[in-house]
Phi, psi and omega in degrees: 000152179297158183293330183284344183276133178292165183299329180275355182300321180297317179297317179295316180298316177299316179296319180293314179297316177300315180298315179298314178297321178295319178297316179296311181297315181292322179292324185275324188243320186279313184303313178301322178295319179293323179296317178296316178299320179295318179295320179295319179295317177297318178298321179295315180292321178295322178295316177296318181297317179292323176301312179296321179298317177297321180293319179293325175298317180297313180299312183292319180291321178293320178298316178297317181295320179291329185273345186235067176287162178276110184288153176283149175085018176263162180293161182296322180294319178291321178299316179297316179297318179294320178299318179297318179295315179298320178298320179296317178294321178297321178297321177299317178294317180302312180296317181295319181288328176295316180295321177301312183286327181286334185240027181295333180294324177296320178294317178301318178296324183289340177248030186296337180290340179233103182299322180298314180293318178299319179295318177295318179296317179292320179298316178299314182303312181293316182293323180297316180294317182294324176294317182297322180268005181285176179269012179296155175299149186301315179301319179295316178300313183297316180295316180296314178299313181299309185296316181294319182292322177298321181291316182290327177295317178298320182294316187270330190240355174291158179298143176300342177299327182270054185298320182294316179296323179294322179294316177299319180296324178295317180294313180295323177297318179299315178298314180295323177294321175298319178294319178298322185279348178284154180296143180294151177291141180289000000 
């Protein structure tokens, strides 16, 4: 080392050069990889969040439709208002099932680590839409959609602490999906 440099100068110089090289390498090579990973993770979480939102929309709209039939003997204005509300709720279910079927690949990607869960999520998405556009009676469609959606929501979004309930939901969901996929009764 030069005579003018203090004895600790070599250590400081090595630390500065090492820091600069680490900064350059991480900025040039590591940061872009982390940014890509972050975008993928965000896309995965957004797909799951939208999937859950669609399921909650289906559950709430089916529950409202089942709980609010148009009673006989009401005034025409109330009957019209109830029909409009029911139509709005039906539109919510229609939009949610359309989104489920149109974006099932995003959901499958978000559950790529578990092929079984991805398969169940895709199967549910397709079956929910097909039930909604089927010729089944409305009450039957609403009950099937509500029950199946509650089970898949419990399976995918309940806390891991509730392992037994999630296992039961998986078994019940399999039964309900088989029922959904069977041809409707004439």
